C-alpha positions in Angstrom: 2.4 50.4 -44.2 0.2 48.1 -41.9 -2.9 48.7 -40.2 -0.8 49.3 -36.9 1.0 52.2 -38.6 -2.1 53.6 -39.6 -3.6 53.6 -35.5 -0.2 55.0 -34.8 1.1 52.2 -33.2 5.1 51.7 -33.6 7.1 48.9 -34.2 8.2 47.5 -30.7 5.4 48.5 -29.0 4.0 46.4 -26.3 0.4 46.7 -25.4 -0.4 46.7 -21.9 -3.9 47.7 -22.0 -6.6 49.1 -25.2 -9.9 49.5 -24.2 -10.2 49.0 -20.7 -9.1 45.0 -20.9 -5.5 44.6 -19.7 -3.5 42.3 -22.0 -1.0 40.0 -20.3 2.5 38.0 -21.6 0.4 35.1 -22.7 -2.5 37.4 -24.8 -2.0 37.5 -28.7 -2.5 39.9 -31.7 -5.9 38.1 -32.0 -7.3 39.6 -28.3 -6.1 43.3 -29.9 -8.0 42.5 -32.9 -10.9 42.0 -31.0 -11.1 44.9 -28.8 -10.4 46.8 -32.3 -13.3 44.9 -34.7 -15.5 46.2 -30.9 -14.8 49.9 -31.2 -15.0 50.5 -35.1 -15.8 54.3 -35.3 -14.7 54.9 -31.6 -11.6 56.6 -30.4 -9.6 53.7 -28.5 -7.6 54.2 -25.6 -5.0 52.1 -25.3 -1.4 52.4 -23.1 1.8 50.9 -24.7 4.7 50.1 -23.1 7.3 52.0 -25.7 11.3 51.4 -25.5 10.8 50.8 -21.4 8.0 54.2 -21.3 5.0 53.6 -20.3 2.4 55.8 -23.4 -0.9 56.9 -23.0 -2.3 56.9 -27.0 -5.9 57.8 -28.0 -6.3 55.3 -31.8 -9.2 56.9 -33.9 -10.6 53.5 -35.1 -11.8 53.7 -38.4 -15.8 53.0 -39.1 -14.8 50.4 -41.3 -12.0 47.9 -41.7 -12.6 45.6 -44.5 -11.9 42.4 -42.5 -9.0 41.2 -45.4 -6.7 44.4 -43.9 -7.8 43.1 -39.9 -7.2 39.6 -40.3 -4.2 39.8 -43.0 -0.9 38.6 -41.5 1.6 41.6 -40.5 -1.9 44.2 -40.1 -0.2 44.1 -36.1 3.4 42.0 -36.8 5.4 43.2 -33.6 2.2 42.0 -31.3 
């Protein structure tokens, strides 16, 4: 299981916004990782496009995430 799986994201989800930041087509996974890192120990409000429908999620971000998990290839494989 990847970090994204553990947070509640699913394969195919497209991040629309997270933590008040809107994501555009030219943003990449590193941009989302920065938002996750800035919200350690908090609940992060995320809006995703899941199978063509907008879905609001509340991701409980752990207080600590090992850097190897956050930086690992495939931590957020579909973003």
